C-alpha positions as CSV (number, residue, x, y, z in Angstrom):
1,M,17.9,153.2,186.2
2,S,16.7,155.6,189.4
3,R,15.9,157.7,186.9
4,S,13.9,155.5,184.9
5,I,12.1,154.4,187.9
6,L,11.3,157.8,189.2
7,T,9.2,158.9,185.7
8,L,7.7,155.7,185.4
9,M,6.2,156.1,189.0
10,L,5.6,159.8,188.4
11,L,3.8,158.9,185.4
12,A,1.6,156.6,186.7
13,A,0.9,158.9,189.7
14,L,-0.2,161.6,187.3
15,G,-2.5,159.3,185.4
16,G,-4.1,157.6,188.3
17,C,-4.4,160.8,190.8
18,S,-8.1,159.4,191.8
19,T,-5.8,156.8,193.7
20,L,-5.1,159.3,196.2
21,P,-6.6,158.8,199.6
22,R,-10.0,160.8,200.1
23,D,-12.8,161.0,202.6
24,G,-15.3,161.8,199.9
25,P,-15.9,162.9,196.5
26,S,-14.2,165.8,195.0
27,S,-16.1,168.8,193.7
28,R,-15.5,167.9,190.0
29,A,-16.9,164.2,190.6
30,I,-20.0,166.2,192.6
31,D,-20.6,168.5,189.4
32,R,-20.4,165.5,187.4
33,G,-23.1,163.6,189.0
34,A,-25.6,166.5,189.2
35,S,-25.0,166.8,185.1
36,A,-26.4,163.4,185.0
37,P,-29.7,163.6,187.1
38,D,-31.5,160.8,185.5
39,A,-28.8,158.3,185.7
40,M,-29.0,155.9,188.8
41,G,-27.9,157.4,192.1
42,G,-28.4,160.8,190.3
43,Y,-29.3,164.0,192.2
44,A,-30.1,167.6,191.7
45,L,-27.6,170.1,192.7
46,V,-28.9,173.1,194.3
47,P,-27.0,176.4,195.5
48,L,-28.5,177.8,198.7
49,D,-29.6,181.5,198.9
50,F,-31.5,183.0,201.6
51,A,-35.0,183.5,199.4
52,L,-34.5,179.7,199.0
53,T,-34.2,178.8,202.7
54,E,-37.3,180.7,203.1
55,R,-39.1,179.0,200.5
56,I,-38.3,175.3,202.1
57,K,-39.3,176.4,205.3
58,A,-43.1,177.8,204.1
59,V,-43.8,174.3,203.0
60,P,-46.2,172.8,205.8
61,P,-44.2,169.9,207.6
62,Q,-45.8,166.7,206.9
63,F,-45.3,163.9,209.4
64,L,-44.8,160.3,208.8
65,G,-47.9,158.5,209.6
66,S,-51.1,159.6,211.6
67,L,-53.1,158.2,214.2
68,A,-56.0,160.0,213.3
69,E,-57.7,156.7,211.5
70,A,-57.4,155.0,215.3
71,S,-59.7,157.6,216.8
72,S,-62.3,155.6,218.8
73,D,-66.1,156.9,219.5
74,A,-66.6,153.5,221.9
75,P,-68.6,154.2,225.3
76,L,-66.0,154.3,227.9
77,D,-68.5,154.2,231.1
78,V,-69.7,150.9,230.5
79,I,-69.0,148.2,233.0
80,G,-66.9,145.3,232.2
81,I,-65.2,142.3,233.7
82,G,-63.3,142.6,236.3
83,D,-64.5,146.0,237.6
84,A,-65.2,146.1,241.4
85,L,-68.6,147.9,241.7
86,A,-69.9,149.9,244.9
87,V,-73.3,149.3,245.5
88,A,-75.7,151.2,248.3
89,V,-79.1,150.2,248.7
90,F,-81.5,152.6,250.5
91,E,-84.9,150.7,251.6
92,P,-88.3,153.0,252.8
93,S,-89.5,149.8,254.5
94,G,-86.5,148.7,256.4
95,A,-87.4,145.0,255.7
96,L,-84.0,144.1,254.7
97,F,-81.5,146.9,256.1
98,G,-83.8,148.5,258.6
99,R,-84.2,148.3,262.3
100,G,-87.4,147.7,264.5
101,V,-87.8,150.2,267.2
102,G,-90.7,150.0,269.7
103,S,-94.0,152.5,268.6
104,S,-95.7,155.1,271.1
105,T,-98.5,152.6,271.6
106,G,-96.1,150.1,273.2
107,G,-96.4,147.8,269.0
108,P,-93.6,147.0,267.0
109,S,-92.7,149.8,264.1
110,V,-90.6,149.8,261.3
111,Q,-87.5,152.4,260.8
112,S,-86.2,152.9,256.7
113,G,-82.4,151.7,256.5
114,S,-79.8,152.0,253.9
115,Q,-76.9,149.9,253.5
116,T,-73.7,150.1,251.5
117,L,-72.7,146.3,250.3
118,P,-68.9,145.1,250.3
119,L,-67.4,145.6,246.9
120,M,-68.5,143.4,244.5
121,V,-66.1,142.7,241.4
122,V,-67.8,141.6,238.2
123,D,-66.9,137.6,237.2
124,R,-66.3,136.3,234.1
125,D,-69.7,135.8,233.3
126,G,-70.4,139.6,233.3
127,Q,-72.7,139.3,236.9
128,V,-72.1,140.4,240.4
129,G,-74.0,138.7,243.4
130,V,-76.1,141.0,244.9
131,P,-77.3,139.9,248.6
132,F,-81.2,139.1,248.6
133,A,-81.2,140.0,245.1
134,G,-79.4,137.3,243.7
135,R,-76.9,137.4,240.8
136,V,-77.5,140.2,238.5
137,R,-75.9,140.9,234.6
138,V,-74.0,144.1,234.6
139,D,-71.5,144.0,231.9
140,G,-71.9,146.5,229.3
141,L,-74.1,148.8,231.5
142,T,-73.3,151.9,232.9
143,A,-73.4,152.5,236.5
144,P,-77.1,154.1,236.3
145,Q,-78.3,151.2,234.2
146,A,-76.8,148.8,236.7
147,A,-78.2,150.4,239.4
148,D,-81.7,150.0,238.0
149,A,-81.1,146.4,236.7
150,I,-80.4,145.8,240.8
151,R,-83.1,147.5,241.8
152,R,-85.3,145.3,239.7
153,A,-83.8,142.3,241.2
154,F,-85.2,143.7,244.6
155,Q,-88.7,143.7,243.5
156,G,-91.2,141.1,245.4
157,R,-88.4,141.3,248.0
158,V,-88.0,144.8,248.9
159,G,-90.7,147.7,248.3
160,N,-89.2,150.5,246.4
161,P,-85.6,150.5,246.9
162,Q,-83.3,152.9,246.0
163,V,-80.1,151.9,244.6
164,T,-76.9,153.6,243.5
165,V,-74.0,152.0,241.7
166,S,-70.6,153.9,241.1
167,V,-67.2,152.0,239.8
168,A,-64.6,151.7,242.6
169,Q,-62.1,150.3,240.4
170,N,-61.8,150.4,236.8
171,N,-60.3,147.2,235.7
172,S,-62.1,146.9,232.2
173,N,-61.7,150.5,230.7
174,T,-57.8,150.1,230.7
175,V,-54.8,150.0,228.0
176,T,-51.7,149.1,228.1
177,I,-49.0,151.2,227.5
178,L,-45.1,149.8,227.1
179,G,-42.0,151.0,225.8
180,D,-40.4,154.7,226.9
181,V,-42.7,155.8,229.4
182,R,-41.5,156.3,233.3
183,Q,-44.6,153.9,234.5
184,P,-45.1,151.2,231.6
185,G,-48.2,149.2,232.5
186,R,-51.9,149.4,232.4
187,A,-53.4,152.9,232.6
188,P,-57.3,153.5,233.5
189,L,-59.8,155.3,230.7
190,S,-62.4,157.2,231.5
191,A,-64.9,159.7,230.0
192,N,-63.1,162.6,230.6
193,A,-59.6,161.4,230.5
194,D,-59.5,158.9,227.0
195,R,-56.8,160.4,224.8
196,I,-53.6,159.5,224.1
197,L,-51.7,162.7,226.2
198,D,-54.3,162.0,229.0
199,V,-53.0,158.3,229.2
200,L,-49.3,159.4,229.3
201,A,-49.8,162.2,232.0
202,T,-51.1,159.4,234.1
203,V,-47.8,157.4,233.6
204,G,-45.2,160.0,233.9
205,G,-44.9,160.8,230.2
206,P,-41.9,159.6,227.9
207,T,-38.3,159.3,229.2
208,R,-36.9,160.7,225.9
209,P,-37.3,164.0,224.1
210,A,-40.8,163.9,222.4
211,D,-38.8,164.5,219.1
212,D,-37.6,161.3,219.3
213,I,-40.6,159.0,220.3
214,V,-42.8,157.4,217.8
215,V,-46.3,156.5,219.0
216,N,-47.7,153.2,218.0
217,I,-51.3,151.9,218.6
218,R,-51.9,148.2,218.0
219,R,-55.4,147.2,217.8
220,E,-57.3,144.5,216.5
221,G,-54.4,143.5,214.4
222,R,-53.8,146.9,212.9
223,T,-51.0,149.0,213.8
224,Y,-51.1,153.1,213.4
225,S,-48.2,155.1,214.0
226,A,-47.4,159.2,214.2
227,P,-44.3,161.1,215.8
228,L,-45.2,162.1,219.8
229,G,-44.3,165.6,218.6
230,A,-47.3,165.6,216.2
231,V,-49.5,164.4,218.8
232,A,-48.6,166.9,221.1
233,T,-48.9,169.6,218.6
234,D,-51.7,168.9,216.4
235,M,-54.6,167.9,218.4
236,T,-56.4,165.8,215.5
237,E,-53.4,163.2,216.3
238,N,-54.3,163.2,220.1
239,V,-57.2,160.4,219.6
240,R,-59.7,158.8,221.9
241,L,-58.5,155.3,222.7
242,R,-60.5,152.2,222.9
243,R,-60.4,149.8,225.7
244,D,-57.8,146.9,225.7
245,D,-55.8,149.2,223.5
246,I,-51.5,148.4,223.2
247,I,-49.7,151.8,223.2
248,N,-45.9,151.4,222.5
249,L,-43.5,154.5,222.6
250,A,-40.6,153.5,220.5
251,Y,-37.5,155.3,220.3
252,K,-36.4,156.6,217.1
253,P,-33.6,158.9,217.6
254,R,-33.1,161.9,214.8
255,R,-29.6,161.6,213.7
256,Y,-27.1,163.4,211.1
257,A,-24.0,162.6,210.0
258,T,-20.5,165.1,209.1
259,F,-18.1,164.1,206.8
260,G,-15.0,165.5,204.8
261,A,-12.9,168.5,206.0
262,L,-14.9,169.3,209.0
263,G,-13.5,169.6,212.6
264,A,-14.9,165.9,213.3
265,V,-16.4,163.2,211.5
266,R,-19.1,161.6,213.4
267,Q,-23.1,160.8,213.3
268,L,-24.9,163.2,216.3
269,D,-28.3,162.8,218.0
270,M,-30.5,166.1,216.9
271,P,-31.5,167.8,219.9
272,A,-34.9,168.5,221.0
273,G,-36.3,171.1,218.5
274,Q,-35.1,173.0,215.5
275,L,-30.9,172.6,214.6
276,S,-29.8,175.1,212.1
277,L,-26.7,174.6,210.1
278,T,-25.2,176.7,211.9
279,G,-25.3,174.9,214.7
280,A,-24.7,171.6,213.1
281,L,-21.3,172.7,211.7
282,G,-20.3,173.9,215.2
283,S,-20.9,170.9,217.0
284,V,-18.5,169.3,215.0
285,G,-15.9,172.2,215.3
286,G,-17.0,173.9,212.0
287,L,-14.6,173.5,208.9
288,N,-11.4,172.4,209.0
289,S,-9.5,175.7,207.9
290,G,-6.4,173.9,206.4
291,L,-8.7,171.6,204.2
292,A,-12.3,172.6,203.6
293,N,-13.1,174.4,200.4
294,A,-15.4,177.1,201.8
295,R,-16.9,177.9,198.7
296,R,-18.9,174.2,198.9
297,V,-20.4,173.2,202.1
298,L,-22.8,170.5,201.2
299,I,-25.8,169.0,202.3
300,F,-27.1,166.0,200.6
301,R,-30.6,165.2,201.9
302,F,-33.8,162.9,200.1
303,E,-36.3,165.9,200.1
304,R,-40.1,165.8,200.2
305,P,-41.7,165.7,196.7
306,E,-44.1,168.5,197.5
307,T,-40.8,171.0,198.8
308,A,-39.0,169.6,195.7
309,Q,-41.8,170.6,193.7
310,A,-41.8,173.9,195.4
311,L,-38.5,174.8,194.9
312,G,-39.2,173.6,191.2
313,L,-36.9,170.6,190.5
314,T,-37.5,167.8,188.1
315,Q,-35.5,165.1,189.5
316,A,-37.3,161.8,189.8
317,P,-38.4,160.9,193.4
318,T,-36.8,157.5,194.9
319,V,-38.9,155.7,197.7
320,R,-37.1,157.8,200.5
321,G,-37.7,161.1,198.4
322,V,-36.0,163.5,195.8
323,P,-32.2,163.2,196.2
324,V,-30.8,166.7,196.4
325,V,-27.7,168.2,197.4
326,Y,-27.7,171.5,198.8
327,Q,-24.7,173.6,198.4
328,L,-23.7,176.9,200.3
329,D,-20.8,179.2,199.8
330,L,-19.5,180.4,203.3
331,T,-16.8,182.3,201.9
332,E,-19.6,185.4,201.9
333,A,-20.9,186.8,205.1
334,S,-24.2,186.3,203.8
335,G,-23.4,182.7,203.9
336,F,-23.9,182.4,207.6
337,F,-27.1,183.9,207.5
338,I,-28.1,181.4,205.3
339,A,-26.9,178.6,207.3
340,N,-28.6,179.7,210.6
341,N,-31.8,179.8,208.3
342,F,-31.6,176.4,206.6
343,M,-32.8,173.9,209.2
344,I,-31.1,170.3,209.3
345,Q,-33.5,167.4,209.1
346,P,-33.2,163.8,210.4
347,D,-30.6,161.3,208.1
348,D,-29.0,164.4,206.5
349,V,-25.5,164.1,205.5
350,I,-23.2,167.3,205.8
351,Y,-19.8,167.1,203.7
352,A,-17.2,169.5,203.2
353,P,-14.9,168.7,200.2
354,H,-11.1,169.7,199.9
355,A,-10.3,172.6,198.6
356,G,-8.1,172.8,195.4
357,A,-4.9,173.8,197.0
358,A,-5.3,170.7,200.0
359,E,-5.8,168.4,196.8
360,M,-2.4,169.6,195.6
361,R,-0.8,169.4,198.7
362,K,-1.9,166.1,199.2
363,F,-0.4,165.2,195.5
364,F,2.8,166.5,196.3
365,E,3.1,164.7,199.6
366,F,2.4,161.6,197.4
367,V,5.1,162.4,194.8
368,Q,7.6,163.1,197.5
369,S,6.8,159.8,198.9
370,I,7.8,158.2,195.5
371,S,11.1,160.4,195.4
372,R,12.0,159.1,198.8
373,V,11.4,155.3,197.8
374,V,13.3,156.0,194.2
375,Y,16.3,157.6,196.4
376,D,16.4,154.7,198.6
377,I,16.7,152.4,195.8
378,S,19.2,154.4,194.0
379,V,21.3,154.2,197.2
380,T,21.0,150.7,198.0
381,S,22.2,149.9,194.4
382,A,25.3,152.0,194.8
383,L,26.0,150.1,197.5
384,N,25.9,147.1,195.9
385,I,27.6,148.1,193.3
386,D,30.4,148.9,195.2
């Protein structure tokens, strides 16, 4: 009876080896998937060599999103509601701000005078109240234009007054900056500091690495986005801003995952700058020497269509890109040079399948466990008979 049970269980094990415990697809299953590239979930299987890594690096980087369309040419030197103005008036006649002094003949004389007026805040109607001149509209004017408007308001009261205006507090030409910055809030714009990097400098910069930050500009119902790393390196992305823009720095960490016969199975954050496959493997302790098939270290990636085209791949793209599985042989010394030249990208999956010997050992461990169960059954049966 025990022999019959053992035979049946071994036949079931041999017929269902695919039910053995696994932590990912076998090498044979990966080859089968690549042999049917047109099937749902199909992919291209690409052996890595040094020349191929150079071709991948030669494809110019392309950022997801752009801020180029958000660049504004609106003037930033105009006065707006809420601005505080410093106004100084010089009057040659001295009629308003001068002081009378005695002349050499004993009669009165007049000395010219000047006066810096208290700060004037532009009200909701776009006007300021100027002593002896009344209410003057300055909204939408530059400082020299506002000075000319106030000078005209003095006509009939002061002979040939000279007026200067400067913006003491810039409250209208500002943007709101939120998200992962050190000092969120409102930041001023000026004619010589009106770009994204200028604003970031005034608020202390981002709190996280630039490669993990996405810049979003919200304006008039539209949102423009680009990685901060692109803004910092591509000057066409460092666009001019407009008053009332809302800038949000969103944290989007770049991550990759490791599976299979590696030193650790986990999801990891990418460091600042580039990360090679060598560095990625080293961060998880390398391959598991007792289990991994070093001939087949695999990188699963949705590749950019332009990169796939440069590699001569015909695999149909998906909405995320062209599914590609890169394959590297680390049993050869050249494999480590190739790994050091192959750069990991966000959302990559690094997978090391089990070696055939490890699979065979796992199978025999499974058979041994079945044999142990059969032995226990036979002993129990013998005890019951006695």
